[in-house]
Residue frames as a rotation matrix with the C-alpha (Angstrom) as fourth column:
MET 1
-0.455 0.786 -0.418 31.79
0.212 0.551 0.807 141.34
0.865 0.279 -0.417 167.20
VAL 2
-0.396 0.271 -0.878 31.28
0.918 0.144 -0.369 141.91
0.026 -0.952 -0.306 170.90
ASP 3
-0.904 -0.022 -0.427 30.91
0.102 -0.981 -0.164 145.68
-0.416 -0.192 0.889 170.38
LEU 4
-0.782 0.621 -0.045 27.95
-0.148 -0.116 0.982 145.05
0.605 0.775 0.182 168.08
PHE 5
0.091 0.866 -0.491 25.88
0.358 0.432 0.828 143.72
0.929 -0.252 -0.271 170.98
ILE 6
-0.796 -0.524 -0.303 27.26
0.450 -0.178 -0.875 145.61
0.404 -0.833 0.377 173.98
ASP 7
-0.880 0.463 0.104 24.21
-0.453 -0.755 -0.473 147.88
-0.140 -0.464 0.875 174.37
ARG 8
-0.193 0.833 -0.519 21.67
-0.600 0.319 0.734 145.18
0.777 0.453 0.438 173.52
VAL 9
-0.076 0.242 0.967 19.75
-0.891 0.419 -0.175 142.83
-0.448 -0.875 0.184 175.80
LEU 10
-0.373 -0.097 -0.923 20.51
-0.609 0.776 0.164 139.21
0.700 0.624 -0.348 174.93
LEU 11
0.265 0.546 0.795 18.52
-0.937 0.339 0.079 136.40
-0.226 -0.766 0.602 176.47
LYS 12
-0.880 -0.465 0.097 19.30
-0.447 0.880 0.157 132.73
-0.158 0.095 -0.983 176.95
ASN 13
-0.191 0.836 -0.514 16.72
-0.739 0.223 0.636 130.38
0.647 0.501 0.575 175.49
ASN 14
-0.883 -0.080 -0.463 16.24
0.220 0.800 -0.559 128.55
0.415 -0.595 -0.688 178.79
LYS 15
-0.128 0.921 -0.368 13.18
0.918 0.250 0.308 128.28
0.376 -0.299 -0.877 181.02
ASP 16
0.232 0.174 -0.957 13.92
0.761 -0.645 0.067 131.50
-0.606 -0.744 -0.282 182.91
GLN 17
0.595 -0.090 0.799 15.20
0.672 -0.490 -0.555 133.35
0.441 0.867 -0.231 179.83
ASP 18
0.392 -0.554 -0.734 18.16
0.679 -0.364 0.637 134.72
-0.620 -0.749 0.234 181.79
GLU 19
0.996 0.025 0.082 19.45
0.071 -0.786 -0.614 138.05
0.049 0.618 -0.785 180.55
LEU 20
-0.041 -0.999 -0.024 22.95
0.982 -0.045 0.185 138.94
-0.186 -0.016 0.982 179.44
ASP 21
0.747 0.516 0.419 22.59
0.586 -0.809 -0.048 142.64
0.314 0.281 -0.907 180.03
THR 22
0.730 -0.586 -0.350 26.00
-0.146 -0.635 0.758 143.73
-0.667 -0.503 -0.550 181.27
GLU 23
0.575 -0.578 -0.579 29.07
-0.798 -0.238 -0.554 144.38
0.182 0.780 -0.598 179.17
ARG 24
-0.409 -0.791 0.456 31.06
-0.873 0.484 0.058 141.78
-0.267 -0.374 -0.888 181.09
GLU 25
0.014 0.506 0.862 28.43
-0.157 0.853 -0.498 139.05
-0.987 -0.129 0.092 180.57
ILE 26
0.912 0.368 -0.182 28.19
-0.203 0.017 -0.979 139.72
-0.357 0.930 0.090 176.85
ILE 27
0.254 -0.906 -0.340 31.97
-0.947 -0.162 -0.276 139.80
0.195 0.392 -0.899 176.42
MET 28
-0.449 -0.425 0.786 32.36
-0.670 0.742 0.019 136.52
-0.592 -0.518 -0.618 178.30
ARG 29
0.264 0.679 0.685 29.72
0.010 0.708 -0.706 134.86
-0.965 0.193 0.180 176.13
LEU 30
0.961 0.275 0.016 30.74
0.038 -0.076 -0.996 136.16
-0.273 0.958 -0.084 172.69
GLN 31
0.466 -0.836 -0.289 34.46
-0.837 -0.522 0.161 136.88
-0.286 0.167 -0.944 172.79
ASN 32
-0.549 -0.828 -0.115 36.77
-0.800 0.481 0.357 134.61
-0.240 0.289 -0.927 170.76
ARG 33
-0.335 0.507 0.794 33.91
0.183 0.862 -0.473 132.55
-0.924 -0.013 -0.382 169.36
ILE 34
-0.969 0.192 0.156 32.43
0.151 -0.039 0.988 131.89
0.196 0.981 0.009 165.96
LEU 35
-0.576 0.801 -0.163 28.97
-0.217 -0.342 -0.914 133.46
-0.788 -0.491 0.371 165.87
MET 36
-0.792 0.464 0.397 26.00
0.585 0.390 0.711 132.15
0.174 0.795 -0.581 163.91
LEU 37
-0.708 0.642 -0.295 23.28
-0.445 -0.729 -0.520 134.75
-0.549 -0.237 0.801 163.32
PHE 38
-0.770 0.507 0.386 20.08
0.618 0.743 0.257 132.89
-0.157 0.436 -0.886 162.48
PHE 39
-0.754 0.557 -0.349 17.64
-0.586 -0.810 -0.027 135.14
-0.298 0.184 0.937 160.59
ALA 40
-0.847 0.509 -0.150 14.24
0.372 0.771 0.517 133.47
0.379 0.382 -0.843 160.50
SER 41
-0.596 0.744 0.302 10.54
-0.798 -0.589 -0.124 133.78
0.086 -0.315 0.945 161.19
ALA 42
-0.643 0.424 0.637 7.82
-0.105 0.776 -0.622 131.50
-0.758 -0.467 -0.454 162.51
THR 43
0.417 0.873 -0.253 5.65
-0.360 -0.096 -0.928 132.33
-0.835 0.478 0.274 159.50
CYS 44
0.031 -0.512 -0.859 8.33
-0.997 0.041 -0.061 131.01
0.066 0.858 -0.509 157.10
GLU 45
0.910 0.408 0.070 7.68
-0.410 0.912 0.018 127.35
-0.057 -0.045 0.997 156.29
THR 46
0.516 -0.797 -0.314 11.29
0.113 0.426 -0.897 126.73
0.849 0.428 0.310 155.19
CYS 47
-0.265 -0.585 0.766 12.52
-0.697 -0.433 -0.572 128.25
0.666 -0.686 -0.293 158.46
ARG 48
0.352 0.496 0.794 10.35
-0.912 0.372 0.172 125.91
-0.210 -0.785 0.583 160.50
GLN 49
0.974 -0.009 -0.225 11.57
-0.076 0.926 -0.369 122.91
0.212 0.377 0.902 158.50
PHE 50
0.234 -0.972 -0.010 15.23
0.036 0.019 -0.999 123.90
0.971 0.234 0.040 158.93
ALA 51
0.287 -0.093 0.953 15.02
-0.828 -0.525 0.198 124.74
0.482 -0.846 -0.227 162.66
PRO 52
0.916 0.055 0.398 15.23
-0.293 0.769 0.569 121.10
-0.275 -0.637 0.720 163.96
THR 53
0.696 -0.711 0.100 18.31
0.586 0.482 -0.651 120.47
0.415 0.512 0.752 161.78
LEU 54
0.095 -0.645 0.759 20.02
-0.191 -0.760 -0.622 123.61
0.977 -0.086 -0.195 163.06
SER 55
0.576 0.203 0.792 19.08
-0.796 -0.079 0.600 122.69
0.184 -0.976 0.116 166.62
ASP 56
0.964 -0.231 0.132 20.63
0.196 0.952 0.233 119.21
-0.180 -0.199 0.963 166.30
PHE 57
0.444 -0.827 0.344 23.72
0.454 -0.124 -0.883 120.69
0.773 0.548 0.320 164.63
TYR 58
0.114 -0.374 0.920 24.27
-0.561 -0.789 -0.251 123.10
0.820 -0.488 -0.300 167.51
LYS 59
0.784 0.234 0.574 23.56
-0.616 0.401 0.678 120.52
-0.071 -0.886 0.459 170.21
GLN 60
0.901 -0.433 -0.022 26.07
0.420 0.884 -0.207 118.05
0.109 0.177 0.978 168.75
LEU 61
0.116 -0.899 0.423 28.78
0.417 -0.343 -0.842 120.70
0.902 0.274 0.335 168.96
THR 62
-0.379 -0.247 0.892 27.96
-0.480 -0.772 -0.417 122.27
0.792 -0.586 0.174 172.31
ASP 63
0.621 0.690 0.371 25.98
-0.696 0.270 0.665 119.79
0.359 -0.671 0.648 174.40
GLU 64
-0.272 -0.796 0.541 28.01
-0.952 0.304 -0.032 117.72
-0.138 -0.524 -0.841 176.90
PHE 65
0.489 0.505 0.711 25.93
-0.350 0.860 -0.370 114.68
-0.799 -0.068 0.597 175.93
TYR 66
0.986 -0.080 0.147 27.73
0.166 0.358 -0.919 114.67
0.021 0.930 0.366 172.57
VAL 67
0.282 -0.930 0.235 31.08
0.140 -0.203 -0.969 116.31
0.949 0.306 0.073 173.33
ASP 68
0.051 -0.362 -0.931 33.31
0.969 0.245 -0.042 116.49
0.243 -0.899 0.363 176.39
ARG 69
-0.394 -0.159 -0.905 33.73
0.458 -0.888 -0.044 120.23
-0.797 -0.432 0.422 175.98
ALA 70
0.600 0.799 0.042 31.66
0.470 -0.309 -0.827 122.66
-0.647 0.516 -0.561 173.98
ALA 71
-0.090 -0.554 0.828 32.85
0.979 -0.202 -0.029 124.16
0.183 0.808 0.560 170.72
GLN 72
-0.618 -0.180 -0.766 33.63
0.379 -0.921 -0.089 127.87
-0.689 -0.345 0.637 170.64
LEU 73
-0.797 0.476 0.372 30.39
0.372 -0.098 0.923 128.56
0.476 0.874 -0.099 168.86
VAL 74
-0.705 0.620 -0.344 27.40
0.076 -0.417 -0.906 130.80
-0.705 -0.664 0.247 169.61
LEU 75
-0.585 0.633 0.508 23.96
0.731 0.139 0.669 130.69
0.353 0.762 -0.543 168.01
LEU 76
-0.758 0.342 -0.555 21.99
0.088 -0.790 -0.606 133.95
-0.646 -0.508 0.570 168.11
TYR 77
-0.254 0.775 0.579 18.43
0.957 0.287 0.036 134.05
-0.138 0.563 -0.815 166.80
ILE 78
-0.939 0.041 -0.341 17.54
-0.091 -0.987 0.132 137.27
-0.331 0.155 0.931 164.95
SER 79
-0.353 0.901 0.253 13.76
0.649 0.430 -0.627 137.22
-0.674 -0.057 -0.737 165.01
LEU 80
-0.983 0.183 -0.001 11.81
-0.120 -0.639 0.760 138.50
0.139 0.747 0.650 162.02
ASP 81
-0.507 0.830 -0.233 8.57
0.853 0.523 0.008 137.57
0.128 -0.195 -0.972 163.75
GLN 82
-0.378 0.471 0.797 5.64
0.139 -0.823 0.551 139.98
0.915 0.319 0.246 163.80
SER 83
0.578 0.571 0.584 4.72
-0.520 -0.293 0.802 139.37
0.629 -0.767 0.128 167.43
GLU 84
-0.307 -0.679 0.667 6.28
-0.949 0.163 -0.270 138.21
0.075 -0.716 -0.694 170.68
GLU 85
0.401 0.544 0.737 3.97
-0.571 0.777 -0.263 135.17
-0.716 -0.315 0.623 170.63
GLU 86
0.946 -0.106 -0.307 5.34
-0.228 0.456 -0.860 134.11
0.231 0.884 0.407 167.25
GLN 87
0.070 -0.994 0.083 8.89
-0.713 -0.108 -0.693 134.51
0.697 -0.011 -0.717 168.54
GLU 88
-0.180 -0.095 0.979 8.18
-0.918 0.374 -0.132 132.50
-0.354 -0.922 -0.154 171.69
GLY 89
0.768 0.544 0.338 6.66
-0.373 0.809 -0.454 129.71
-0.521 0.223 0.824 169.65
PHE 90
0.790 -0.509 -0.341 9.63
-0.246 0.245 -0.938 129.54
0.561 0.825 0.069 167.28
LEU 91
-0.034 -0.850 0.525 12.16
-0.927 -0.170 -0.334 129.58
0.373 -0.498 -0.782 170.13
LYS 92
0.432 0.279 0.858 10.76
-0.672 0.734 0.100 126.24
-0.601 -0.620 0.504 171.31
GLU 93
0.996 -0.074 0.044 12.27
0.083 0.687 -0.722 124.70
0.024 0.723 0.691 168.15
LEU 94
0.402 -0.898 0.178 15.72
-0.329 -0.323 -0.887 126.07
0.854 0.298 -0.426 168.98
PRO 95
-0.012 -0.482 -0.876 18.30
0.645 0.666 -0.375 124.75
0.764 -0.570 0.303 171.49
LYS 96
0.836 0.383 -0.393 18.24
0.533 -0.397 0.747 126.02
0.130 -0.834 -0.536 175.05
ARG 97
0.077 -0.906 -0.416 21.87
0.789 -0.200 0.581 127.11
-0.610 -0.373 0.699 174.80
CYS 98
-0.297 -0.196 0.935 21.18
0.849 -0.502 0.165 129.58
0.437 0.842 0.315 172.00
LEU 99
-0.648 0.043 -0.760 20.68
0.419 -0.813 -0.404 133.32
-0.636 -0.580 0.509 172.53
PHE 100
-0.099 0.605 0.790 18.09
0.930 -0.226 0.289 135.73
0.354 0.763 -0.541 171.17
LEU 101
-0.900 -0.161 0.405 17.27
0.089 -0.978 -0.190 139.42
0.427 -0.135 0.894 171.24
ALA 102
-0.622 0.712 -0.326 14.56
0.447 -0.019 -0.894 140.56
-0.643 -0.702 -0.306 173.61
TYR 103
-0.199 0.620 0.759 11.43
0.966 -0.008 0.260 141.29
0.168 0.784 -0.597 171.58
GLU 104
0.819 0.574 -0.017 10.74
0.562 -0.795 0.230 144.54
0.118 -0.198 -0.973 173.41
ASP 105
-0.167 -0.943 -0.287 14.33
0.876 -0.275 0.396 145.68
-0.453 -0.186 0.872 173.16
PRO 106
0.385 0.365 -0.848 14.19
0.104 -0.930 -0.353 149.44
-0.917 0.047 -0.396 172.48
TYR 107
-0.561 -0.660 -0.500 16.50
-0.468 -0.246 0.849 149.01
-0.683 0.710 -0.171 169.50
ARG 108
-0.871 0.277 0.405 14.06
0.464 0.735 0.495 146.56
-0.161 0.619 -0.768 168.00
SER 109
-0.011 0.980 -0.196 10.88
0.821 -0.103 -0.562 148.52
-0.571 -0.167 -0.803 168.68
VAL 110
0.158 0.015 -0.987 12.03
-0.280 -0.958 -0.059 151.65
-0.947 0.286 -0.147 166.85
CYS 111
0.544 0.191 -0.817 11.21
-0.828 -0.034 -0.559 150.60
-0.134 0.981 0.140 163.27
VAL 112
0.923 -0.268 0.275 12.84
0.236 0.961 0.145 147.28
-0.303 -0.069 0.950 164.03
CYS 113
0.793 -0.575 -0.201 16.01
-0.609 -0.742 -0.279 149.34
0.011 0.343 -0.939 163.69
PHE 114
-0.002 -0.896 0.443 18.65
-0.774 0.283 0.567 146.92
-0.634 -0.341 -0.694 164.93
ARG 115
0.207 0.152 0.967 17.38
0.296 0.932 -0.210 143.98
-0.933 0.329 0.148 162.88
ARG 116
0.955 0.183 0.233 17.38
0.277 -0.276 -0.920 146.10
-0.104 0.944 -0.314 159.75
GLU 117
0.565 -0.823 -0.059 20.82
-0.804 -0.565 0.184 147.40
-0.184 -0.056 -0.981 160.67
LEU 118
-0.133 -0.600 0.789 22.10
-0.349 0.773 0.530 143.83
-0.928 -0.205 -0.313 160.83
GLU 119
0.516 0.413 0.751 20.35
0.526 0.540 -0.658 142.88
-0.677 0.734 0.061 157.57
ALA 120
0.990 -0.139 -0.036 21.90
-0.121 -0.675 -0.727 145.85
0.077 0.724 -0.685 155.77
MET 121
0.371 -0.908 0.192 25.31
-0.825 -0.228 0.517 145.42
-0.426 -0.351 -0.834 157.36
PHE 122
-0.462 -0.566 0.683 25.59
-0.301 0.824 0.480 141.78
-0.834 0.016 -0.552 156.29
ASN 123
-0.558 0.242 -0.794 23.46
-0.829 -0.149 0.538 141.97
0.012 0.959 0.284 153.14
VAL 124
-0.800 0.376 0.467 20.88
0.159 0.884 -0.440 139.41
-0.578 -0.278 -0.767 154.31
GLU 125
-0.697 0.497 -0.517 18.34
-0.717 -0.470 0.515 138.95
0.013 0.729 0.684 151.51
GLU 126
-0.029 0.699 -0.715 16.52
-0.427 0.638 0.641 135.71
0.904 0.324 0.280 152.32
VAL 127
-0.242 0.004 0.970 15.28
-0.933 0.273 -0.234 133.51
-0.266 -0.962 -0.063 155.14
PRO 128
0.929 -0.299 -0.218 16.34
0.220 -0.025 0.975 131.25
-0.297 -0.954 0.043 156.59
THR 129
0.499 -0.854 0.147 19.86
-0.185 -0.271 -0.945 132.63
0.847 0.444 -0.293 156.72
VAL 130
0.854 -0.407 -0.325 22.62
0.454 0.274 0.848 131.40
-0.256 -0.872 0.418 159.00
LEU 131
0.713 -0.622 0.324 25.28
-0.247 -0.655 -0.714 134.08
0.656 0.428 -0.621 158.81
VAL 132
0.710 -0.541 -0.450 28.59
0.704 0.560 0.436 132.81
0.016 -0.627 0.779 160.19
LEU 133
0.809 -0.401 0.429 30.96
-0.320 -0.914 -0.251 135.43
0.493 0.066 -0.868 161.59
ARG 134
-0.029 -0.902 -0.430 34.58
0.525 0.353 -0.774 135.20
0.850 -0.248 0.464 162.67
PRO 135
0.145 0.030 -0.989 35.50
0.979 -0.150 0.139 136.49
-0.144 -0.988 -0.051 166.15
ASP 136
-0.775 -0.483 -0.409 36.55
0.422 -0.876 0.234 139.80
-0.471 0.009 0.882 164.52
CYS 137
0.010 0.938 -0.347 33.03
0.015 -0.347 -0.938 140.14
-1.000 0.004 -0.018 163.05
SER 138
-0.526 -0.188 -0.829 34.11
-0.807 -0.198 0.557 139.58
-0.269 0.962 -0.047 159.44
ILE 139
0.540 0.840 -0.055 31.88
-0.797 0.489 -0.355 137.32
-0.271 0.235 0.933 157.36
LEU 140
-0.551 -0.658 0.513 32.99
-0.474 0.753 0.457 133.70
-0.687 0.009 -0.726 157.17
ILE 141
-0.812 0.414 0.411 29.91
0.582 0.622 0.524 132.24
-0.039 0.665 -0.746 155.43
PRO 142
-0.851 0.512 0.119 27.13
-0.471 -0.843 0.261 134.54
0.234 0.166 0.958 154.11
ASN 143
0.262 0.931 0.255 24.53
-0.965 0.250 0.080 131.78
0.010 -0.267 0.964 154.43
ALA 144
-0.724 -0.685 0.075 25.49
-0.689 0.717 -0.100 128.38
0.015 -0.124 -0.992 155.84
VAL 145
0.191 0.891 0.413 22.06
-0.818 0.377 -0.435 126.74
-0.543 -0.255 0.800 155.56
ASP 146
0.773 0.107 -0.625 22.98
-0.541 0.626 -0.562 124.53
0.331 0.772 0.542 152.59
GLU 147
-0.220 -0.952 -0.215 26.39
-0.556 0.303 -0.774 123.67
0.802 -0.050 -0.595 154.08
ILE 148
-0.545 0.090 0.834 24.82
-0.797 0.253 -0.548 122.58
-0.260 -0.963 -0.066 157.37
LEU 149
0.556 0.824 0.107 22.29
-0.709 0.537 -0.457 120.44
-0.435 0.178 0.883 155.52
ARG 150
0.684 -0.327 -0.652 25.02
-0.444 0.523 -0.728 118.80
0.579 0.787 0.212 153.40
LEU 151
-0.157 -0.948 -0.276 27.91
-0.179 0.302 -0.936 118.39
0.971 -0.098 -0.218 155.83
GLY 152
0.730 0.437 -0.525 26.41
0.434 0.297 0.850 118.48
0.528 -0.849 0.028 159.30
THR 153
0.914 -0.334 -0.229 28.90
0.073 -0.421 0.904 119.11
-0.398 -0.844 -0.360 162.10
ASP 154
0.198 -0.890 0.411 31.87
0.933 0.300 0.199 118.61
-0.300 0.344 0.890 159.76
CYS 155
0.370 -0.050 0.928 31.41
0.584 -0.764 -0.274 122.15
0.722 0.643 -0.253 158.49
TYR 156
0.999 -0.046 0.018 32.29
-0.042 -0.603 0.796 123.51
-0.026 -0.796 -0.605 161.95
HIS 157
0.368 -0.924 0.101 35.82
0.557 0.306 0.772 122.14
-0.744 -0.228 0.628 161.58
ASN 158
-0.017 -0.313 0.949 36.05
0.961 -0.267 -0.071 123.93
0.275 0.911 0.306 158.23
TRP 159
0.742 0.347 0.574 34.90
0.206 -0.932 0.299 127.18
0.639 -0.104 -0.763 159.84
GLN 160
0.889 -0.422 -0.179 37.30
0.163 -0.073 0.984 126.72
-0.429 -0.903 0.004 162.71
GLU 161
0.029 -0.923 0.384 40.23
0.856 0.221 0.467 126.34
-0.515 0.315 0.797 160.33
ALA 162
0.039 0.047 0.998 39.14
0.820 -0.573 -0.005 129.19
0.571 0.818 -0.061 158.05
ALA 163
0.858 0.333 0.392 38.64
0.060 -0.821 0.567 131.51
0.510 -0.463 -0.724 161.02
GLU 164
-0.169 -0.983 -0.071 42.09
0.042 0.064 -0.997 130.53
0.985 -0.172 0.031 162.34
LEU 165
0.433 0.434 0.790 40.39
-0.785 -0.248 0.567 129.86
0.443 -0.866 0.233 165.66
ILE 166
-0.648 -0.665 -0.372 42.51
-0.308 0.675 -0.671 127.86
0.697 -0.320 -0.642 168.08
ASP 167
0.349 0.861 0.369 39.96
-0.826 0.097 0.555 125.68
0.443 -0.499 0.745 169.82
ARG 168
-0.692 -0.683 -0.233 41.58
-0.453 0.662 -0.596 123.45
0.562 -0.307 -0.768 172.40
ASN 169
-0.555 0.528 0.643 38.32
-0.697 0.127 -0.706 122.78
-0.455 -0.840 0.297 174.20
PHE 170
0.448 0.849 -0.281 36.36
-0.865 0.330 -0.378 120.95
-0.228 0.413 0.882 171.50
MET 171
-0.751 -0.625 -0.215 36.89
-0.659 0.732 0.172 117.22
0.050 0.271 -0.961 171.13
ASN 172
0.239 0.823 -0.515 34.55
-0.683 0.520 0.514 114.41
0.691 0.229 0.686 170.16
LYS 173
0.586 0.036 0.810 34.17
-0.735 0.444 0.512 111.71
-0.341 -0.895 0.287 172.80
GLU 174
0.957 -0.233 0.173 35.63
0.281 0.895 -0.347 109.08
-0.074 0.381 0.922 170.45
ASP 175
0.431 -0.831 0.351 38.65
0.077 -0.354 -0.932 111.30
0.899 0.429 -0.089 169.73
PHE 176
0.325 -0.263 0.909 39.05
-0.870 -0.459 0.179 112.00
0.370 -0.849 -0.378 173.45
GLU 177
0.813 0.040 0.581 39.17
-0.354 0.826 0.438 108.29
-0.463 -0.562 0.686 174.28
GLU 178
0.838 -0.496 0.228 41.67
0.518 0.591 -0.619 107.55
0.173 0.637 0.752 171.50
LYS 179
0.489 -0.664 0.565 43.96
-0.268 -0.731 -0.627 110.47
0.830 0.155 -0.536 172.36
SER 180
0.124 -0.539 -0.833 46.81
0.861 0.476 -0.180 109.74
0.493 -0.695 0.523 174.73
MET 181
0.936 0.267 0.228 46.95
0.115 -0.847 0.519 112.20
0.332 -0.460 -0.824 177.59
ARG 182
0.423 -0.843 -0.333 50.66
0.894 0.327 0.308 111.57
-0.151 -0.428 0.891 178.11
SER 183
-0.303 -0.596 0.744 51.70
0.734 -0.644 -0.218 114.78
0.608 0.480 0.632 176.39
PHE 184
0.320 0.497 0.807 49.52
-0.158 -0.811 0.563 116.79
0.934 -0.308 -0.181 178.78
SER 185
0.977 0.213 0.029 50.37
-0.072 0.197 0.978 114.97
0.202 -0.957 0.208 182.01
ASP 186
0.442 -0.873 -0.206 54.09
0.802 0.488 -0.346 114.34
0.402 -0.012 0.915 181.58
PRO 187
-0.278 -0.598 0.752 55.20
0.133 -0.799 -0.586 117.93
0.951 -0.062 0.301 182.26
VAL 188
0.443 0.514 0.734 53.03
-0.668 -0.357 0.653 118.00
0.598 -0.780 0.186 185.39
ARG 189
0.968 -0.089 -0.236 54.42
0.200 0.842 0.501 114.69
0.154 -0.532 0.833 186.62
ARG 190
0.142 -0.986 0.084 57.98
0.718 0.044 -0.695 115.79
0.681 0.159 0.714 185.94
LEU 191
-0.172 -0.135 0.976 57.43
-0.347 -0.919 -0.188 118.97
0.922 -0.371 0.111 187.92
LYS 192
0.773 0.544 0.326 55.82
-0.510 0.228 0.829 117.00
0.377 -0.808 0.453 190.76
TYR 193
0.809 -0.498 -0.312 58.70
0.555 0.823 0.123 114.55
0.195 -0.272 0.942 190.98
LYS 194
-0.086 -0.861 0.501 61.27
0.435 -0.485 -0.759 117.33
0.896 0.152 0.416 190.74
VAL 195
0.149 0.234 0.961 59.68
-0.660 -0.700 0.273 119.07
0.737 -0.675 0.050 193.74
GLU 196
0.966 0.252 0.056 59.58
-0.217 0.675 0.705 115.79
0.140 -0.694 0.707 195.70
ASP 197
0.461 -0.873 -0.158 63.27
0.724 0.473 -0.502 115.11
0.513 0.117 0.850 194.94
GLU 198
-0.197 -0.521 0.830 64.20
-0.055 -0.840 -0.540 118.58
0.979 -0.152 0.137 196.15
LYS 199
0.542 0.486 0.685 62.28
-0.710 -0.172 0.683 117.95
0.450 -0.857 0.252 199.41
LYS 200
0.945 -0.208 -0.252 64.10
0.279 0.914 0.293 114.64
0.170 -0.347 0.922 199.96
LYS 201
0.089 -0.975 0.202 67.47
0.595 -0.110 -0.796 116.28
0.799 0.191 0.571 199.43
LYS 202
-0.055 -0.049 0.997 66.66
-0.501 -0.863 -0.070 118.97
0.864 -0.503 0.022 201.98
LYS 203
0.859 0.432 0.273 65.59
-0.460 0.419 0.783 116.34
0.223 -0.799 0.559 204.54
LYS 204
0.677 -0.674 -0.294 68.88
0.630 0.738 -0.242 114.44
0.380 -0.022 0.925 204.08
LYS 205
-0.176 -0.765 0.619 70.86
0.208 -0.644 -0.736 117.61
0.962 -0.001 0.273 204.65
LYS 206
0.291 0.375 0.880 68.94
-0.746 -0.488 0.454 118.29
0.600 -0.788 0.138 207.87
ARG 207
0.987 0.087 -0.134 69.59
0.000 0.838 0.545 114.76
0.160 -0.538 0.827 209.17
LYS 208
0.296 -0.954 -0.054 73.30
0.707 0.257 -0.659 115.13
0.642 0.156 0.751 208.50
GLY 209
-0.217 -0.376 0.901 73.32
-0.186 -0.890 -0.416 118.33
0.958 -0.258 0.123 210.49
TRP 210
0.736 0.563 0.375 71.71
-0.476 0.037 0.879 116.81
0.481 -0.826 0.295 213.61
GLY 211
0.949 -0.309 0.070 74.04
0.129 0.580 0.805 115.75
-0.289 -0.754 0.590 216.49
GLY 212
0.376 -0.862 -0.339 77.11
-0.660 -0.506 0.555 117.36
-0.650 0.015 -0.760 214.99
GLY 213
-0.018 -0.389 -0.921 77.37
-0.962 0.257 -0.090 115.10
0.272 0.885 -0.379 211.98
GLY 214
-0.175 -0.001 0.985 76.36
-0.654 0.747 -0.115 111.92
-0.736 -0.665 -0.131 213.81
ASP 215
0.805 0.557 0.202 74.94
-0.212 0.590 -0.779 110.38
-0.553 0.585 0.593 210.69
GLU 216
0.583 -0.664 -0.468 78.21
-0.672 -0.071 -0.737 110.86
0.456 0.744 -0.487 208.90
GLY 217
-0.364 -0.739 0.567 80.00
-0.929 0.336 -0.157 108.98
-0.075 -0.584 -0.808 211.73
VAL 218
0.177 0.516 0.838 77.52
-0.396 0.817 -0.420 106.13
-0.901 -0.257 0.349 211.60
GLU 219
0.951 0.174 -0.256 77.91
-0.294 0.249 -0.923 105.88
-0.097 0.953 0.288 207.86
ALA 220
0.176 -0.967 -0.184 81.68
-0.865 -0.063 -0.497 105.86
0.469 0.246 -0.848 208.24
ASP 221
-0.389 -0.295 0.873 81.58
-0.782 0.607 -0.143 103.16
-0.488 -0.738 -0.467 210.95
GLY 222
0.555 0.683 0.475 79.17
-0.278 0.690 -0.668 101.14
-0.784 0.238 0.573 208.92
GLY 223
0.797 -0.308 -0.520 81.44
-0.535 0.039 -0.844 101.40
0.281 0.950 -0.134 205.93
ALA 224
-0.249 -0.948 0.197 84.44
-0.938 0.186 -0.292 100.21
0.240 -0.258 -0.936 208.01
GLY 225
-0.141 0.273 0.952 82.48
-0.592 0.747 -0.302 97.31
-0.794 -0.606 0.056 209.45
ASP 226
0.859 0.509 -0.053 81.48
-0.320 0.453 -0.832 96.21
-0.400 0.732 0.552 205.98
LYS 227
0.411 -0.788 -0.458 85.09
-0.754 -0.012 -0.657 96.22
0.512 0.615 -0.599 204.88
GLU 228
-0.511 -0.665 0.545 86.10
-0.859 0.420 -0.293 94.04
-0.034 -0.618 -0.785 207.84
GLY 229
-0.684 0.289 -0.670 83.40
-0.117 0.863 0.492 91.57
0.720 0.414 -0.556 206.98
GLY 230
-0.893 0.385 -0.232 81.35
0.333 0.220 -0.917 92.23
-0.302 -0.896 -0.325 210.16
GLY 231
-0.684 0.640 0.351 78.70
0.047 -0.442 0.896 94.67
0.728 0.629 0.272 209.09
SER 232
-0.572 0.589 0.571 75.53
-0.820 -0.418 -0.391 95.56
0.008 -0.692 0.722 210.88
PRO 233
-0.886 0.308 0.346 73.34
0.200 0.928 -0.314 92.70
-0.418 -0.209 -0.884 212.18
TRP 234
0.101 0.960 -0.261 70.40
0.015 -0.264 -0.965 94.65
-0.995 0.093 -0.041 210.77
């Protein structure tokens, strides 16, 4: 999946529209994630109606307001708009965390080549289409629009399982509060205490070595005194 976008310019849908234009940036953003390709256009009434639902769906899975850690999910808008102004207007309906292709990308300007390449590659025949891809770029859901409308965020868990994606980062806040962290912290605590015990043992050995075994003599005298019933006044 990453290779598909290596030579493209991807932009973040934030105020500054930051670019992901290096191979490393694109790999870091897309690798080992489920990818949603959203094919739509501002001139499509159904697309405009669906956009707020998709935006809420994505926010609830990736926004820290809803989850403690974001799902391994990326939303990429594939614009079918006829002008940059149309694209900019439609992007306002989409979440700030989503990505989109630069309108003046050279691959797009040559007969809208890349968009058509994607449409042909994944057999996209209607809009809106939310094409869901596994991390290996194989198709998971040809068009998830109806599933998102019916199931909401529950469908992500289905995708996660079907894609065999191990996602240890995603957890609802309610689940996080109910989960006991003992299984995570116990090994750390055991290691910590083991190290501390080893340090104490080393300190005792050093004390015994000081003064030619003086501590051993004191312990012996103390033991004798205890037997005689005297003992230390302390």
